[in-house]
N, CA, C and O atoms as a Tripos MOL2 file, in Angstrom:
@<TRIPOS>MOLECULE
protein
  276   275    69     0     0
PROTEIN
NO_CHARGES

@<TRIPOS>ATOM
      1 N         -32.8410   22.6600   13.2110 N.3       1 MET1
      2 CA        -33.0020   21.2760   12.8090 C.3       1 MET1
      3 C         -33.3580   21.2350   11.3290 C.2       1 MET1
      4 O         -34.1930   22.0100   10.8630 O.2       1 MET1
      5 N         -32.7310   20.3420   10.6040 N.am      2 THR2
      6 CA        -32.9670   20.2070    9.1770 C.3       2 THR2
      7 C         -33.8670   19.0130    8.9240 C.2       2 THR2
      8 O         -33.7110   17.9540    9.5310 O.2       2 THR2
      9 N         -34.8100   19.2030    8.0180 N.am      3 THR3
     10 CA        -35.6990   18.1180    7.6360 C.3       3 THR3
     11 C         -35.3720   17.6980    6.2140 C.2       3 THR3
     12 O         -35.3240   18.5280    5.3050 O.2       3 THR3
     13 N         -35.1510   16.4250    6.0300 N.am      4 LEU4
     14 CA        -34.9020   15.8860    4.6960 C.3       4 LEU4
     15 C         -36.2160   15.3540    4.1570 C.2       4 LEU4
     16 O         -36.7390   14.3540    4.6480 O.2       4 LEU4
     17 N         -36.7430   16.0180    3.1560 N.am      5 SER5
     18 CA        -38.0730   15.6490    2.6780 C.3       5 SER5
     19 C         -38.0680   14.9760    1.3110 C.2       5 SER5
     20 O         -39.0470   14.3280    0.9410 O.2       5 SER5
     21 N         -36.9860   15.1190    0.5600 N.am      6 THR6
     22 CA        -36.9610   14.5010   -0.7660 C.3       6 THR6
     23 C         -36.2130   13.1720   -0.7130 C.2       6 THR6
     24 O         -35.3730   12.9410    0.1570 O.2       6 THR6
     25 N         -36.5330   12.3310   -1.6450 N.am      7 THR7
     26 CA        -35.8690   11.0250   -1.7320 C.3       7 THR7
     27 C         -34.3770   11.1890   -1.9660 C.2       7 THR7
     28 O         -33.5710   10.4570   -1.3900 O.2       7 THR7
     29 N         -34.0040   12.1480   -2.8100 N.am      8 GLU8
     30 CA        -32.5900   12.3730   -3.1180 C.3       8 GLU8
     31 C         -31.8200   12.8060   -1.8710 C.2       8 GLU8
     32 O         -30.7000   12.3510   -1.6410 O.2       8 GLU8
     33 N         -32.4190   13.6830   -1.0690 N.am      9 ALA9
     34 CA        -31.7540   14.1570    0.1440 C.3       9 ALA9
     35 C         -31.5870   13.0270    1.1580 C.2       9 ALA9
     36 O         -30.5530   12.9210    1.8160 O.2       9 ALA9
     37 N         -32.5970   12.1980    1.2760 N.am     10 ILE10
     38 CA        -32.5310   11.0660    2.2070 C.3      10 ILE10
     39 C         -31.4560   10.0830    1.7670 C.2      10 ILE10
     40 O         -30.6890    9.5950    2.5970 O.2      10 ILE10
     41 N         -31.3900    9.7870    0.4740 N.am     11 ASN11
     42 CA        -30.3710    8.8670   -0.0420 C.3      11 ASN11
     43 C         -28.9690    9.4410    0.1300 C.2      11 ASN11
     44 O         -28.0400    8.7110    0.4760 O.2      11 ASN11
     45 N         -28.8090   10.7400   -0.1060 N.am     12 ALA12
     46 CA        -27.5030   11.3780    0.0730 C.3      12 ALA12
     47 C         -27.0640   11.3030    1.5340 C.2      12 ALA12
     48 O         -25.8950   11.0410    1.8170 O.2      12 ALA12
     49 N         -27.9880   11.5310    2.4570 N.am     13 TYR13
     50 CA        -27.6740   11.4410    3.8860 C.3      13 TYR13
     51 C         -27.2820   10.0100    4.2550 C.2      13 TYR13
     52 O         -26.3400    9.8010    5.0190 O.2      13 TYR13
     53 N         -27.9940    9.0350    3.7190 N.am     14 ARG14
     54 CA        -27.7070    7.6270    4.0160 C.3      14 ARG14
     55 C         -26.3070    7.2460    3.5400 C.2      14 ARG14
     56 O         -25.5790    6.5420    4.2390 O.2      14 ARG14
     57 N         -25.9350    7.7120    2.3490 N.am     15 ILE15
     58 CA        -24.6020    7.4190    1.8220 C.3      15 ILE15
     59 C         -23.5350    8.0440    2.7260 C.2      15 ILE15
     60 O         -22.5090    7.4210    2.9990 O.2      15 ILE15
     61 N         -23.7770    9.2620    3.1830 N.am     16 CYS16
     62 CA        -22.8220    9.9180    4.0910 C.3      16 CYS16
     63 C         -22.7280    9.1740    5.4250 C.2      16 CYS16
     64 O         -21.6470    9.0700    6.0050 O.2      16 CYS16
     65 N         -23.8520    8.6610    5.9070 N.am     17 ALA17
     66 CA        -23.8470    7.8860    7.1490 C.3      17 ALA17
     67 C         -23.0650    6.5830    6.9670 C.2      17 ALA17
     68 O         -22.3300    6.1690    7.8650 O.2      17 ALA17
     69 N         -23.2200    5.9400    5.8110 N.am     18 LEU18
     70 CA        -22.4530    4.7240    5.5250 C.3      18 LEU18
     71 C         -20.9620    5.0370    5.4580 C.2      18 LEU18
     72 O         -20.1390    4.2530    5.9320 O.2      18 LEU18
     73 N         -20.6100    6.1880    4.8660 N.am     19 ARG19
     74 CA        -19.2010    6.5890    4.8000 C.3      19 ARG19
     75 C         -18.6390    6.7570    6.2070 C.2      19 ARG19
     76 O         -17.5380    6.2880    6.4930 O.2      19 ARG19
     77 N         -19.3800    7.4160    7.0790 N.am     20 SER20
     78 CA        -18.9230    7.6140    8.4600 C.3      20 SER20
     79 C         -18.7660    6.2840    9.1900 C.2      20 SER20
     80 O         -17.8030    6.0870    9.9310 O.2      20 SER20
     81 N         -19.7120    5.3760    8.9790 N.am     21 ALA21
     82 CA        -19.6350    4.0560    9.6140 C.3      21 ALA21
     83 C         -18.4220    3.2830    9.1070 C.2      21 ALA21
     84 O         -17.7540    2.5990    9.8830 O.2      21 ALA21
     85 N         -18.1340    3.3870    7.8140 N.am     22 LEU22
     86 CA        -16.9730    2.6960    7.2510 C.3      22 LEU22
     87 C         -15.6800    3.2720    7.8200 C.2      22 LEU22
     88 O         -14.7450    2.5220    8.1010 O.2      22 LEU22
     89 N         -15.6140    4.5810    7.9920 N.am     23 LYS23
     90 CA        -14.4240    5.1940    8.5950 C.3      23 LYS23
     91 C         -14.1870    4.6410    9.9980 C.2      23 LYS23
     92 O         -13.0490    4.3610   10.3750 O.2      23 LYS23
     93 N         -15.2640    4.4830   10.7720 N.am     24 LEU24
     94 CA        -15.1310    3.9260   12.1210 C.3      24 LEU24
     95 C         -14.7020    2.4620   12.0730 C.2      24 LEU24
     96 O         -13.9200    2.0200   12.9140 O.2      24 LEU24
     97 N         -15.2050    1.7080   11.0980 N.am     25 GLU25
     98 CA        -14.7870    0.3070   10.9560 C.3      25 GLU25
     99 C         -13.3070    0.2200   10.6180 C.2      25 GLU25
    100 O         -12.6150   -0.6760   11.1000 O.2      25 GLU25
    101 N         -12.8160    1.1370    9.7960 N.am     26 ILE26
    102 CA        -11.3950    1.1520    9.4530 C.3      26 ILE26
    103 C         -10.5570    1.3980   10.7030 C.2      26 ILE26
    104 O          -9.4640    0.8480   10.8390 O.2      26 ILE26
    105 N         -11.0660    2.2220   11.6130 N.am     27 LEU27
    106 CA        -10.3480    2.5040   12.8610 C.3      27 LEU27
    107 C         -10.4390    1.3630   13.8680 C.2      27 LEU27
    108 O          -9.7330    1.3710   14.8770 O.2      27 LEU27
    109 N         -11.3080    0.3730   13.6020 N.am     28 GLY28
    110 CA        -11.3780   -0.7950   14.4730 C.3      28 GLY28
    111 C         -12.6900   -0.9860   15.1990 C.2      28 GLY28
    112 O         -12.8650   -1.9910   15.8880 O.2      28 GLY28
    113 N         -13.6110   -0.0630   15.0680 N.am     29 MET29
    114 CA        -14.8940   -0.2070   15.7470 C.3      29 MET29
    115 C         -15.7260   -1.2740   15.0390 C.2      29 MET29
    116 O         -15.7210   -1.3770   13.8120 O.2      29 MET29
    117 N         -16.4250   -2.0480   15.8220 N.am     30 LYS30
    118 CA        -17.2630   -3.1100   15.2640 C.3      30 LYS30
    119 C         -18.7130   -2.8210   15.5770 C.2      30 LYS30
    120 O         -19.0270   -2.1140   16.5350 O.2      30 LYS30
    121 N         -19.5990   -3.3740   14.7580 N.am     31 LYS31
    122 CA        -21.0210   -3.2090   15.0170 C.3      31 LYS31
    123 C         -21.7040   -4.5560   14.9210 C.2      31 LYS31
    124 O         -21.1700   -5.5020   14.3420 O.2      31 LYS31
    125 N         -22.8760   -4.6300   15.4880 N.am     32 ARG32
    126 CA        -23.6530   -5.8570   15.4020 C.3      32 ARG32
    127 C         -24.3480   -5.8770   14.0510 C.2      32 ARG32
    128 O         -24.6860   -4.8320   13.4940 O.2      32 ARG32
    129 N         -24.5490   -7.0460   13.5490 N.am     33 GLY33
    130 CA        -25.2260   -7.1460   12.2630 C.3      33 GLY33
    131 C         -24.2600   -6.9670   11.1080 C.2      33 GLY33
    132 O         -23.0530   -7.1700   11.2440 O.2      33 GLY33
    133 N         -24.8110   -6.5880    9.9810 N.am     34 GLN34
    134 CA        -24.0240   -6.4650    8.7600 C.3      34 GLN34
    135 C         -23.1450   -5.2140    8.8260 C.2      34 GLN34
    136 O         -23.5930   -4.1520    9.2580 O.2      34 GLN34
    137 N         -21.9030   -5.3500    8.3970 N.am     35 SER35
    138 CA        -20.9770   -4.2190    8.4510 C.3      35 SER35
    139 C         -21.2860   -3.2150    7.3450 C.2      35 SER35
    140 O         -21.8670   -3.5580    6.3160 O.2      35 SER35
    141 N         -20.8870   -1.9740    7.5820 N.am     36 ALA36
    142 CA        -21.0590   -0.9280    6.5650 C.3      36 ALA36
    143 C         -20.2710   -1.3000    5.3120 C.2      36 ALA36
    144 O         -20.7150   -1.0400    4.1940 O.2      36 ALA36
    145 N         -19.1140   -1.9030    5.5000 N.am     37 TYR37
    146 CA        -18.2700   -2.3490    4.3930 C.3      37 TYR37
    147 C         -19.0320   -3.3010    3.4760 C.2      37 TYR37
    148 O         -19.0080   -3.1320    2.2570 O.2      37 TYR37
    149 N         -19.7040   -4.2920    4.0430 N.am     38 SER38
    150 CA        -20.4350   -5.2560    3.2180 C.3      38 SER38
    151 C         -21.6790   -4.6280    2.5880 C.2      38 SER38
    152 O         -22.0340   -4.9710    1.4600 O.2      38 SER38
    153 N         -22.3440   -3.7140    3.2970 N.am     39 ILE39
    154 CA        -23.5160   -3.0330    2.7340 C.3      39 ILE39
    155 C         -23.1030   -2.2070    1.5190 C.2      39 ILE39
    156 O         -23.7630   -2.2470    0.4810 O.2      39 ILE39
    157 N         -22.0140   -1.4620    1.6530 N.am     40 ILE40
    158 CA        -21.5350   -0.6120    0.5590 C.3      40 ILE40
    159 C         -21.1260   -1.4630   -0.6380 C.2      40 ILE40
    160 O         -21.4570   -1.1340   -1.7770 O.2      40 ILE40
    161 N         -20.4050   -2.5560   -0.3850 N.am     41 LYS41
    162 CA        -19.9750   -3.4170   -1.4890 C.3      41 LYS41
    163 C         -21.1700   -4.0250   -2.2180 C.2      41 LYS41
    164 O         -21.1650   -4.1070   -3.4460 O.2      41 LYS41
    165 N         -22.1850   -4.4500   -1.4830 N.am     42 GLN42
    166 CA        -23.3800   -5.0230   -2.1080 C.3      42 GLN42
    167 C         -24.1480   -3.9860   -2.9070 C.2      42 GLN42
    168 O         -24.5730   -4.2440   -4.0330 O.2      42 GLN42
    169 N         -24.3200   -2.8190   -2.3210 N.am     43 GLU43
    170 CA        -25.1680   -1.7900   -2.9170 C.3      43 GLU43
    171 C         -24.5410   -1.1450   -4.1500 C.2      43 GLU43
    172 O         -25.2310   -0.8830   -5.1350 O.2      43 GLU43
    173 N         -23.2430   -0.8900   -4.0970 N.am     44 PHE44
    174 CA        -22.5820   -0.1600   -5.1750 C.3      44 PHE44
    175 C         -21.6860   -1.0350   -6.0430 C.2      44 PHE44
    176 O         -21.2290   -0.5950   -7.0980 O.2      44 PHE44
    177 N         -21.4290   -2.2610   -5.6170 N.am     45 GLY45
    178 CA        -20.6050   -3.1670   -6.4140 C.3      45 GLY45
    179 C         -19.1230   -2.8280   -6.3940 C.2      45 GLY45
    180 O         -18.3950   -3.1950   -7.3160 O.2      45 GLY45
    181 N         -18.6640   -2.1310   -5.3540 N.am     46 PHE46
    182 CA        -17.2570   -1.7720   -5.2530 C.3      46 PHE46
    183 C         -16.4300   -3.0050   -4.9070 C.2      46 PHE46
    184 O         -16.9260   -3.9510   -4.2970 O.2      46 PHE46
    185 N         -15.1650   -2.9770   -5.3070 N.am     47 LYS47
    186 CA        -14.2290   -4.0610   -5.0270 C.3      47 LYS47
    187 C         -13.0480   -3.5050   -4.2480 C.2      47 LYS47
    188 O         -12.7350   -2.3190   -4.3430 O.2      47 LYS47
    189 N         -12.3920   -4.3690   -3.4770 N.am     48 GLY48
    190 CA        -11.1810   -3.9800   -2.7820 C.3      48 GLY48
    191 C         -11.3300   -4.0310   -1.2690 C.2      48 GLY48
    192 O         -12.3530   -4.4520   -0.7300 O.2      48 GLY48
    193 N         -10.2600   -3.5810   -0.6020 N.am     49 ASN49
    194 CA        -10.2730   -3.5690    0.8610 C.3      49 ASN49
    195 C         -11.0580   -2.3570    1.3630 C.2      49 ASN49
    196 O         -11.5710   -1.5690    0.5680 O.2      49 ASN49
    197 N         -11.1460   -2.2140    2.6710 N.am     50 LYS50
    198 CA        -11.9700   -1.1470    3.2540 C.3      50 LYS50
    199 C         -11.5050    0.2360    2.8170 C.2      50 LYS50
    200 O         -12.3290    1.1030    2.5260 O.2      50 LYS50
    201 N         -10.2030    0.4480    2.7700 N.am     51 GLN51
    202 CA         -9.6790    1.7640    2.3890 C.3      51 GLN51
    203 C         -10.0150    2.0800    0.9310 C.2      51 GLN51
    204 O         -10.4090    3.2030    0.6170 O.2      51 GLN51
    205 N          -9.8630    1.1090    0.0510 N.am     52 LYS52
    206 CA        -10.1740    1.3150   -1.3710 C.3      52 LYS52
    207 C         -11.6650    1.5760   -1.5680 C.2      52 LYS52
    208 O         -12.0530    2.4260   -2.3690 O.2      52 LYS52
    209 N         -12.4960    0.8420   -0.8350 N.am     53 VAL53
    210 CA        -13.9460    1.0320   -0.9290 C.3      53 VAL53
    211 C         -14.3150    2.4230   -0.4210 C.2      53 VAL53
    212 O         -15.1920    3.0720   -0.9900 O.2      53 VAL53
    213 N         -13.6560    2.8900    0.6430 N.am     54 LEU54
    214 CA        -13.9060    4.2400    1.1540 C.3      54 LEU54
    215 C         -13.5670    5.2900    0.0950 C.2      54 LEU54
    216 O         -14.3190    6.2450   -0.0970 O.2      54 LEU54
    217 N         -12.4420    5.1140   -0.5890 N.am     55 GLU55
    218 CA        -12.0540    6.0560   -1.6430 C.3      55 GLU55
    219 C         -13.0740    6.0560   -2.7790 C.2      55 GLU55
    220 O         -13.4290    7.1150   -3.2960 O.2      55 GLU55
    221 N         -13.5460    4.8680   -3.1700 N.am     56 GLN56
    222 CA        -14.5410    4.7720   -4.2360 C.3      56 GLN56
    223 C         -15.8580    5.4180   -3.8080 C.2      56 GLN56
    224 O         -16.5110    6.0900   -4.6070 O.2      56 GLN56
    225 N         -16.2460    5.2160   -2.5540 N.am     57 LEU57
    226 CA        -17.4800    5.8050   -2.0440 C.3      57 LEU57
    227 C         -17.3650    7.3260   -1.9880 C.2      57 LEU57
    228 O         -18.3220    8.0300   -2.3090 O.2      57 LEU57
    229 N         -16.2090    7.8340   -1.5860 N.am     58 GLN58
    230 CA        -16.0040    9.2840   -1.5460 C.3      58 GLN58
    231 C         -16.1020    9.8700   -2.9520 C.2      58 GLN58
    232 O         -16.6620   10.9510   -3.1340 O.2      58 GLN58
    233 N         -15.5680    9.1710   -3.9350 N.am     59 SER59
    234 CA        -15.6880    9.6230   -5.3260 C.3      59 SER59
    235 C         -17.1440    9.6640   -5.7570 C.2      59 SER59
    236 O         -17.5710   10.5940   -6.4410 O.2      59 SER59
    237 N         -17.9030    8.6550   -5.3540 N.am     60 LYS60
    238 CA        -19.3330    8.6020   -5.6760 C.3      60 LYS60
    239 C         -20.0670    9.7750   -5.0270 C.2      60 LYS60
    240 O         -20.9180   10.3970   -5.6630 O.2      60 LYS60
    241 N         -19.7490   10.0830   -3.7710 N.am     61 ILE61
    242 CA        -20.3810   11.2000   -3.0660 C.3      61 ILE61
    243 C         -20.0440   12.5180   -3.7600 C.2      61 ILE61
    244 O         -20.9190   13.3610   -3.9550 O.2      61 ILE61
    245 N         -18.7760   12.6940   -4.1330 N.am     62 ASP62
    246 CA        -18.3730   13.9160   -4.8290 C.3      62 ASP62
    247 C         -19.1070   14.0560   -6.1580 C.2      62 ASP62
    248 O         -19.5010   15.1560   -6.5460 O.2      62 ASP62
    249 N         -19.2850   12.9360   -6.8500 N.am     63 GLU63
    250 CA        -20.0020   12.9290   -8.1280 C.3      63 GLU63
    251 C         -21.4610   13.3510   -7.9310 C.2      63 GLU63
    252 O         -21.9880   14.1570   -8.6970 O.2      63 GLU63
    253 N         -22.1030   12.8030   -6.9060 N.am     64 VAL64
    254 CA        -23.5060   13.1270   -6.6280 C.3      64 VAL64
    255 C         -23.6440   14.5960   -6.2280 C.2      64 VAL64
    256 O         -24.5670   15.2770   -6.6740 O.2      64 VAL64
    257 N         -22.7310   15.0830   -5.3910 N.am     65 LYS65
    258 CA        -22.7820   16.4870   -4.9710 C.3      65 LYS65
    259 C         -22.5350   17.4120   -6.1540 C.2      65 LYS65
    260 O         -23.1380   18.4820   -6.2380 O.2      65 LYS65
    261 N         -21.6590   17.0140   -7.0640 N.am     66 GLY66
    262 CA        -21.3820   17.8240   -8.2480 C.3      66 GLY66
    263 C         -22.5870   17.9290   -9.1650 C.2      66 GLY66
    264 O         -22.8160   18.9730   -9.7760 O.2      66 GLY66
    265 N         -23.3610   16.8500   -9.2660 N.am     67 ASN67
    266 CA        -24.5490   16.8470  -10.1170 C.3      67 ASN67
    267 C         -25.7010   17.6160   -9.5010 C.2      67 ASN67
    268 O         -26.5720   18.1050  -10.2200 O.2      67 ASN67
    269 N         -25.7200   17.7330   -8.1720 N.am     68 SER68
    270 CA        -26.8450   18.3950   -7.5110 C.3      68 SER68
    271 C         -26.7160   19.9120   -7.5120 C.2      68 SER68
    272 O         -27.6870   20.6120   -7.2280 O.2      68 SER68
    273 N         -25.5300   20.4310   -7.8270 N.am     69 LYS69
    274 CA        -25.3380   21.8920   -7.7990 C.3      69 LYS69
    275 C         -25.8100   22.5380   -9.0690 C.2      69 LYS69
    276 O         -25.7220   23.7570   -9.2110 O.2      69 LYS69
@<TRIPOS>BOND
     1     1     2 1
     2     2     3 1
     3     3     4 2
     4     3     5 am
     5     5     6 1
     6     6     7 1
     7     7     8 2
     8     7     9 am
     9     9    10 1
    10    10    11 1
    11    11    12 2
    12    11    13 am
    13    13    14 1
    14    14    15 1
    15    15    16 2
    16    15    17 am
    17    17    18 1
    18    18    19 1
    19    19    20 2
    20    19    21 am
    21    21    22 1
    22    22    23 1
    23    23    24 2
    24    23    25 am
    25    25    26 1
    26    26    27 1
    27    27    28 2
    28    27    29 am
    29    29    30 1
    30    30    31 1
    31    31    32 2
    32    31    33 am
    33    33    34 1
    34    34    35 1
    35    35    36 2
    36    35    37 am
    37    37    38 1
    38    38    39 1
    39    39    40 2
    40    39    41 am
    41    41    42 1
    42    42    43 1
    43    43    44 2
    44    43    45 am
    45    45    46 1
    46    46    47 1
    47    47    48 2
    48    47    49 am
    49    49    50 1
    50    50    51 1
    51    51    52 2
    52    51    53 am
    53    53    54 1
    54    54    55 1
    55    55    56 2
    56    55    57 am
    57    57    58 1
    58    58    59 1
    59    59    60 2
    60    59    61 am
    61    61    62 1
    62    62    63 1
    63    63    64 2
    64    63    65 am
    65    65    66 1
    66    66    67 1
    67    67    68 2
    68    67    69 am
    69    69    70 1
    70    70    71 1
    71    71    72 2
    72    71    73 am
    73    73    74 1
    74    74    75 1
    75    75    76 2
    76    75    77 am
    77    77    78 1
    78    78    79 1
    79    79    80 2
    80    79    81 am
    81    81    82 1
    82    82    83 1
    83    83    84 2
    84    83    85 am
    85    85    86 1
    86    86    87 1
    87    87    88 2
    88    87    89 am
    89    89    90 1
    90    90    91 1
    91    91    92 2
    92    91    93 am
    93    93    94 1
    94    94    95 1
    95    95    96 2
    96    95    97 am
    97    97    98 1
    98    98    99 1
    99    99   100 2
   100    99   101 am
   101   101   102 1
   102   102   103 1
   103   103   104 2
   104   103   105 am
   105   105   106 1
   106   106   107 1
   107   107   108 2
   108   107   109 am
   109   109   110 1
   110   110   111 1
   111   111   112 2
   112   111   113 am
   113   113   114 1
   114   114   115 1
   115   115   116 2
   116   115   117 am
   117   117   118 1
   118   118   119 1
   119   119   120 2
   120   119   121 am
   121   121   122 1
   122   122   123 1
   123   123   124 2
   124   123   125 am
   125   125   126 1
   126   126   127 1
   127   127   128 2
   128   127   129 am
   129   129   130 1
   130   130   131 1
   131   131   132 2
   132   131   133 am
   133   133   134 1
   134   134   135 1
   135   135   136 2
   136   135   137 am
   137   137   138 1
   138   138   139 1
   139   139   140 2
   140   139   141 am
   141   141   142 1
   142   142   143 1
   143   143   144 2
   144   143   145 am
   145   145   146 1
   146   146   147 1
   147   147   148 2
   148   147   149 am
   149   149   150 1
   150   150   151 1
   151   151   152 2
   152   151   153 am
   153   153   154 1
   154   154   155 1
   155   155   156 2
   156   155   157 am
   157   157   158 1
   158   158   159 1
   159   159   160 2
   160   159   161 am
   161   161   162 1
   162   162   163 1
   163   163   164 2
   164   163   165 am
   165   165   166 1
   166   166   167 1
   167   167   168 2
   168   167   169 am
   169   169   170 1
   170   170   171 1
   171   171   172 2
   172   171   173 am
   173   173   174 1
   174   174   175 1
   175   175   176 2
   176   175   177 am
   177   177   178 1
   178   178   179 1
   179   179   180 2
   180   179   181 am
   181   181   182 1
   182   182   183 1
   183   183   184 2
   184   183   185 am
   185   185   186 1
   186   186   187 1
   187   187   188 2
   188   187   189 am
   189   189   190 1
   190   190   191 1
   191   191   192 2
   192   191   193 am
   193   193   194 1
   194   194   195 1
   195   195   196 2
   196   195   197 am
   197   197   198 1
   198   198   199 1
   199   199   200 2
   200   199   201 am
   201   201   202 1
   202   202   203 1
   203   203   204 2
   204   203   205 am
   205   205   206 1
   206   206   207 1
   207   207   208 2
   208   207   209 am
   209   209   210 1
   210   210   211 1
   211   211   212 2
   212   211   213 am
   213   213   214 1
   214   214   215 1
   215   215   216 2
   216   215   217 am
   217   217   218 1
   218   218   219 1
   219   219   220 2
   220   219   221 am
   221   221   222 1
   222   222   223 1
   223   223   224 2
   224   223   225 am
   225   225   226 1
   226   226   227 1
   227   227   228 2
   228   227   229 am
   229   229   230 1
   230   230   231 1
   231   231   232 2
   232   231   233 am
   233   233   234 1
   234   234   235 1
   235   235   236 2
   236   235   237 am
   237   237   238 1
   238   238   239 1
   239   239   240 2
   240   239   241 am
   241   241   242 1
   242   242   243 1
   243   243   244 2
   244   243   245 am
   245   245   246 1
   246   246   247 1
   247   247   248 2
   248   247   249 am
   249   249   250 1
   250   250   251 1
   251   251   252 2
   252   251   253 am
   253   253   254 1
   254   254   255 1
   255   255   256 2
   256   255   257 am
   257   257   258 1
   258   258   259 1
   259   259   260 2
   260   259   261 am
   261   261   262 1
   262   262   263 1
   263   263   264 2
   264   263   265 am
   265   265   266 1
   266   266   267 1
   267   267   268 2
   268   267   269 am
   269   269   270 1
   270   270   271 1
   271   271   272 2
   272   271   273 am
   273   273   274 1
   274   274   275 1
   275   275   276 2
@<TRIPOS>SUBSTRUCTURE
     1 MET1         2 RESIDUE 1 A MET
     2 THR2         6 RESIDUE 1 A THR
     3 THR3        10 RESIDUE 1 A THR
     4 LEU4        14 RESIDUE 1 A LEU
     5 SER5        18 RESIDUE 1 A SER
     6 THR6        22 RESIDUE 1 A THR
     7 THR7        26 RESIDUE 1 A THR
     8 GLU8        30 RESIDUE 1 A GLU
     9 ALA9        34 RESIDUE 1 A ALA
    10 ILE10       38 RESIDUE 1 A ILE
    11 ASN11       42 RESIDUE 1 A ASN
    12 ALA12       46 RESIDUE 1 A ALA
    13 TYR13       50 RESIDUE 1 A TYR
    14 ARG14       54 RESIDUE 1 A ARG
    15 ILE15       58 RESIDUE 1 A ILE
    16 CYS16       62 RESIDUE 1 A CYS
    17 ALA17       66 RESIDUE 1 A ALA
    18 LEU18       70 RESIDUE 1 A LEU
    19 ARG19       74 RESIDUE 1 A ARG
    20 SER20       78 RESIDUE 1 A SER
    21 ALA21       82 RESIDUE 1 A ALA
    22 LEU22       86 RESIDUE 1 A LEU
    23 LYS23       90 RESIDUE 1 A LYS
    24 LEU24       94 RESIDUE 1 A LEU
    25 GLU25       98 RESIDUE 1 A GLU
    26 ILE26      102 RESIDUE 1 A ILE
    27 LEU27      106 RESIDUE 1 A LEU
    28 GLY28      110 RESIDUE 1 A GLY
    29 MET29      114 RESIDUE 1 A MET
    30 LYS30      118 RESIDUE 1 A LYS
    31 LYS31      122 RESIDUE 1 A LYS
    32 ARG32      126 RESIDUE 1 A ARG
    33 GLY33      130 RESIDUE 1 A GLY
    34 GLN34      134 RESIDUE 1 A GLN
    35 SER35      138 RESIDUE 1 A SER
    36 ALA36      142 RESIDUE 1 A ALA
    37 TYR37      146 RESIDUE 1 A TYR
    38 SER38      150 RESIDUE 1 A SER
    39 ILE39      154 RESIDUE 1 A ILE
    40 ILE40      158 RESIDUE 1 A ILE
    41 LYS41      162 RESIDUE 1 A LYS
    42 GLN42      166 RESIDUE 1 A GLN
    43 GLU43      170 RESIDUE 1 A GLU
    44 PHE44      174 RESIDUE 1 A PHE
    45 GLY45      178 RESIDUE 1 A GLY
    46 PHE46      182 RESIDUE 1 A PHE
    47 LYS47      186 RESIDUE 1 A LYS
    48 GLY48      190 RESIDUE 1 A GLY
    49 ASN49      194 RESIDUE 1 A ASN
    50 LYS50      198 RESIDUE 1 A LYS
    51 GLN51      202 RESIDUE 1 A GLN
    52 LYS52      206 RESIDUE 1 A LYS
    53 VAL53      210 RESIDUE 1 A VAL
    54 LEU54      214 RESIDUE 1 A LEU
    55 GLU55      218 RESIDUE 1 A GLU
    56 GLN56      222 RESIDUE 1 A GLN
    57 LEU57      226 RESIDUE 1 A LEU
    58 GLN58      230 RESIDUE 1 A GLN
    59 SER59      234 RESIDUE 1 A SER
    60 LYS60      238 RESIDUE 1 A LYS
    61 ILE61      242 RESIDUE 1 A ILE
    62 ASP62      246 RESIDUE 1 A ASP
    63 GLU63      250 RESIDUE 1 A GLU
    64 VAL64      254 RESIDUE 1 A VAL
    65 LYS65      258 RESIDUE 1 A LYS
    66 GLY66      262 RESIDUE 1 A GLY
    67 ASN67      266 RESIDUE 1 A ASN
    68 SER68      270 RESIDUE 1 A SER
    69 LYS69      274 RESIDUE 1 A LYS
């Protein structure tokens, strides 16, 4: 079991969880409450449809992972 103890690790995990939720929304799964798509758009200011937002989020994740190495 892995423990995430730093703020950066927790934020990175949250972004990955949002990416996974957005992938499921693209496939048609729905959730109660605010969608991952709207959370991501609000938080990061991305524009476009779900697929474009997913691509932008993946670029952001790659950027963060590149800086952490």
